[in-house]
C-alpha positions as CSV (number, residue, x, y, z in Angstrom):
1,M,-11.3,-13.4,-11.6
2,P,-11.4,-17.3,-11.6
3,G,-10.7,-18.9,-8.3
4,L,-11.5,-16.0,-6.1
5,R,-15.3,-15.8,-6.3
6,D,-17.2,-15.9,-3.0
7,R,-14.0,-15.7,-1.0
8,R,-14.4,-14.0,2.4
9,C,-11.6,-11.5,3.1
10,L,-11.2,-9.5,6.3
11,C,-10.7,-5.8,5.9
12,V,-9.3,-3.6,8.6
13,D,-9.8,0.2,8.3
14,L,-7.0,1.5,10.5
15,P,-6.2,5.0,11.7
16,R,-2.8,6.6,11.1
17,L,-0.2,4.1,12.1
18,E,3.6,4.3,12.5
19,Y,5.3,2.5,9.6
20,S,7.2,0.1,11.9
21,N,4.1,-0.9,13.7
22,A,2.3,-1.6,10.4
23,L,5.3,-3.6,9.3
24,D,5.2,-5.7,12.5
25,L,1.5,-6.2,12.1
26,Q,1.9,-7.4,8.5
27,R,4.6,-9.9,9.4
28,D,2.5,-11.3,12.3
29,L,-0.4,-11.8,9.9
30,V,1.8,-13.5,7.3
31,R,3.0,-15.9,9.9
32,A,-0.5,-16.5,11.0
33,R,-1.6,-17.3,7.4
34,H,1.4,-19.7,7.0
35,N,0.4,-21.5,10.3
36,N,-3.3,-21.5,9.5
37,V,-4.0,-19.5,12.7
38,I,-6.0,-17.1,10.5
39,E,-7.8,-18.9,7.6
40,N,-8.9,-15.8,5.7
41,D,-7.0,-13.4,3.6
42,M,-7.2,-9.8,4.7
43,V,-6.7,-6.2,3.6
44,L,-5.3,-3.4,5.8
45,M,-6.1,0.2,4.9
46,L,-4.3,3.1,6.6
47,E,-2.2,6.2,6.5
48,H,1.4,6.7,7.8
49,P,3.1,9.6,9.6
50,P,5.9,10.9,7.4
51,V,8.4,8.2,6.5
52,F,10.7,7.1,3.6
53,S,10.7,3.4,2.9
54,L,13.5,1.8,0.9
55,G,12.8,-1.5,-1.0
56,R,15.1,-4.5,-0.9
57,K,17.0,-3.4,-4.1
58,G,16.8,0.3,-3.3
59,A,19.8,2.6,-3.3
60,I,20.4,5.1,-0.6
61,K,22.0,7.3,-3.3
62,N,18.4,8.0,-4.4
63,L,18.0,10.1,-1.2
64,K,19.0,13.6,-2.3
65,V,19.2,15.2,1.2
66,P,21.6,14.5,4.1
67,K,20.3,12.1,6.7
68,A,20.9,14.9,9.3
69,F,18.3,16.9,7.5
70,L,15.8,14.1,7.8
71,E,16.7,13.6,11.4
72,K,16.0,17.3,12.0
73,M,12.6,16.9,10.3
74,K,12.0,13.7,12.3
75,I,11.4,11.6,9.2
76,P,12.9,8.1,9.4
77,V,14.2,6.0,6.5
78,I,13.3,2.3,6.9
79,R,14.6,-0.5,4.7
80,V,12.1,-3.2,4.1
81,E,11.7,-6.4,2.1
82,R,9.3,-5.1,-0.5
83,G,10.2,-4.6,-4.2
84,G,11.0,-1.2,-5.6
85,D,13.3,1.6,-4.5
86,I,12.7,4.6,-2.3
87,T,9.3,6.3,-1.8
88,F,7.6,8.6,0.7
89,H,4.6,7.9,2.8
90,G,2.7,10.5,4.8
91,P,-0.7,11.7,5.9
92,G,-3.1,12.0,3.0
93,Q,-1.7,9.0,1.2
94,L,-3.9,5.9,1.3
95,V,-1.8,2.8,1.9
96,V,-3.3,-0.6,1.2
97,Y,-1.6,-3.8,2.5
98,P,-3.3,-7.0,1.3
99,I,-2.1,-10.2,3.0
100,I,-3.2,-12.9,0.5
101,D,-2.2,-16.5,0.0
102,L,-1.7,-16.3,-3.8
103,N,-1.7,-20.1,-4.3
104,K,-5.1,-20.5,-2.6
105,A,-6.4,-17.5,-4.4
106,G,-5.4,-18.9,-7.8
107,L,-3.2,-15.9,-8.6
108,K,0.2,-15.6,-10.1
109,V,2.4,-12.8,-8.8
110,M,2.3,-10.6,-12.0
111,E,-1.5,-11.1,-12.3
112,Y,-1.8,-9.8,-8.7
113,V,0.4,-6.8,-9.2
114,E,-1.4,-5.9,-12.4
115,G,-4.7,-6.2,-10.4
116,L,-3.5,-3.7,-7.9
117,E,-2.6,-1.3,-10.7
118,N,-6.0,-1.7,-12.2
119,I,-7.7,-1.0,-8.9
120,M,-5.9,2.3,-8.5
121,I,-6.7,3.2,-12.1
122,R,-10.4,2.6,-11.5
123,V,-10.3,4.6,-8.3
124,A,-8.7,7.6,-10.1
125,S,-11.2,7.3,-12.9
126,D,-14.1,7.5,-10.5
127,W,-12.8,11.1,-9.7
128,G,-12.4,11.9,-13.4
129,I,-8.6,11.4,-13.4
130,T,-7.2,9.4,-16.3
131,A,-4.2,7.3,-15.1
132,E,-2.3,4.6,-16.8
133,K,0.4,2.0,-16.4
134,K,3.9,2.5,-17.7
135,S,6.6,0.0,-18.5
136,V,9.3,2.1,-17.0
137,N,8.0,1.4,-13.5
138,R,5.2,-0.3,-11.6
139,G,2.3,1.8,-10.4
140,I,0.0,4.3,-12.1
141,W,0.9,7.6,-13.8
142,V,-0.8,10.8,-15.0
143,S,1.4,11.8,-17.9
144,N,5.0,11.8,-16.4
145,N,3.8,12.1,-12.9
146,K,3.4,9.2,-10.6
147,L,0.0,9.0,-8.8
148,G,0.3,5.6,-7.1
149,S,3.1,3.2,-6.2
150,I,3.3,-0.6,-5.8
151,G,5.8,-2.6,-3.9
152,I,5.1,-6.1,-2.6
153,S,6.9,-9.0,-1.0
154,V,5.9,-12.7,-1.2
155,R,6.9,-15.1,1.5
156,R,6.0,-18.8,0.9
157,A,3.2,-17.7,-1.5
158,V,1.7,-15.2,1.0
159,C,2.0,-11.6,-0.2
160,F,2.2,-8.5,1.9
161,H,3.1,-4.8,1.5
162,G,0.9,-3.4,-1.4
163,F,0.1,0.0,-2.9
164,A,0.1,3.6,-2.0
165,L,-2.3,6.1,-3.6
166,N,-1.5,9.8,-3.4
167,V,-4.8,11.5,-2.3
168,N,-4.1,14.7,-0.4
169,L,-0.6,14.3,0.9
170,S,2.1,17.0,0.7
171,L,4.3,16.3,-2.4
172,K,7.3,18.3,-1.1
173,P,9.2,15.4,0.4
174,F,9.3,13.7,-3.0
175,D,11.7,16.5,-4.0
176,W,14.2,15.1,-1.6
177,I,14.4,11.7,-3.4
178,H,14.5,10.2,-6.8
179,P,11.1,8.7,-6.5
180,C,11.2,4.9,-7.1
181,G,14.9,5.4,-8.1
182,L,13.8,7.3,-11.2
183,Q,15.1,10.7,-12.4
184,D,13.3,13.3,-14.5
185,V,9.9,12.1,-13.3
186,G,7.3,13.9,-11.1
187,V,4.8,12.9,-8.5
188,T,1.2,14.0,-8.3
189,S,-1.9,13.5,-6.1
190,M,-5.6,13.3,-6.7
191,A,-6.0,16.6,-4.9
192,Q,-3.4,18.3,-7.2
193,E,-5.0,16.9,-10.3
194,L,-8.4,18.2,-9.3
195,S,-7.3,21.4,-7.4
196,Q,-9.3,20.4,-4.4
197,E,-9.1,18.2,-1.3
198,I,-10.5,14.7,-1.6
199,S,-12.5,12.9,1.1
200,M,-10.2,10.1,2.3
201,T,-13.3,8.3,3.7
202,N,-14.8,8.2,0.2
203,V,-11.5,7.0,-1.3
204,R,-11.3,4.2,1.2
205,Q,-14.9,3.1,0.3
206,V,-14.2,3.2,-3.4
207,V,-10.9,1.2,-3.0
208,R,-12.9,-1.5,-1.1
209,H,-15.5,-1.6,-3.9
210,H,-13.0,-2.0,-6.7
211,F,-10.9,-4.5,-4.7
212,E,-14.1,-6.7,-4.3
213,S,-15.2,-6.3,-7.9
214,F,-11.8,-6.9,-9.5
215,F,-10.6,-9.9,-7.3
216,G,-14.0,-11.3,-6.4
217,F,-13.5,-11.0,-2.7
218,D,-16.3,-10.4,-0.2
219,L,-14.6,-7.9,2.2
220,V,-15.8,-8.3,5.8
221,M,-15.0,-5.4,8.0
222,T,-13.2,-6.0,11.3
223,D,-10.9,-4.1,13.6
224,L,-7.6,-4.4,15.5
225,S,-9.3,-6.0,18.5
226,G,-10.8,-8.6,16.1
227,L,-7.3,-9.4,14.7
228,D,-5.8,-9.5,18.2
229,H,-8.4,-12.1,19.1
230,L,-7.7,-14.2,16.1
231,L,-3.9,-14.1,16.6
232,N,-3.7,-14.3,20.3
233,P,-6.4,-13.1,22.7
234,D,-3.9,-12.5,25.5
235,V,-1.3,-10.5,23.6
236,A,-1.8,-6.9,22.4
237,L,-0.6,-6.7,18.8
238,I,0.2,-3.0,18.8
239,T,1.2,-0.9,21.8
């Protein structure tokens, strides 16, 4: 895409990370981009332990089970500033959080969101899964079943949050909500569509490839220690 060619973008391939820790990390990185502490955009790739996240306009009524049940299951519900309603994150779902200065990247918000959808569609296609966009809700769909969700926030032109692609995760917790606030829709995964487990390592690699090819970034791998050094060498970002 114009304006993004030859842009160096840091990419951090993270292990499983608590949702609240990932949220703190994103907010720290957004502040660092605003203050030019970090000059490059970046992409975080990770999985979360089981958690429900509720977008800024989300309604708790779309949670179909009592909170006491979730407390017993030790699954938190966390309200955040992203768009969208309620969704589930868990092991086996690849979550991608780009932190990008949209103005410097030459991207409008809707162009960026559509780009994230296209990346997920291309990833699914590489495994022989035909997914599509639907006007009813952002994300990607296989028939009436949602395969990938999108929810972003933009703060002074810097975006964060991102997309979640269902690879191998358990779909049972989606029965406990109206996914994305929608009724009479289903949720699927790549594993369910293909009746076999999918290599998360391979999916991460393919997402990186399509992110580079679609947006024109040059993804440069780093790690948490590298981010810590960029932000503040004397402070541990995640404990």
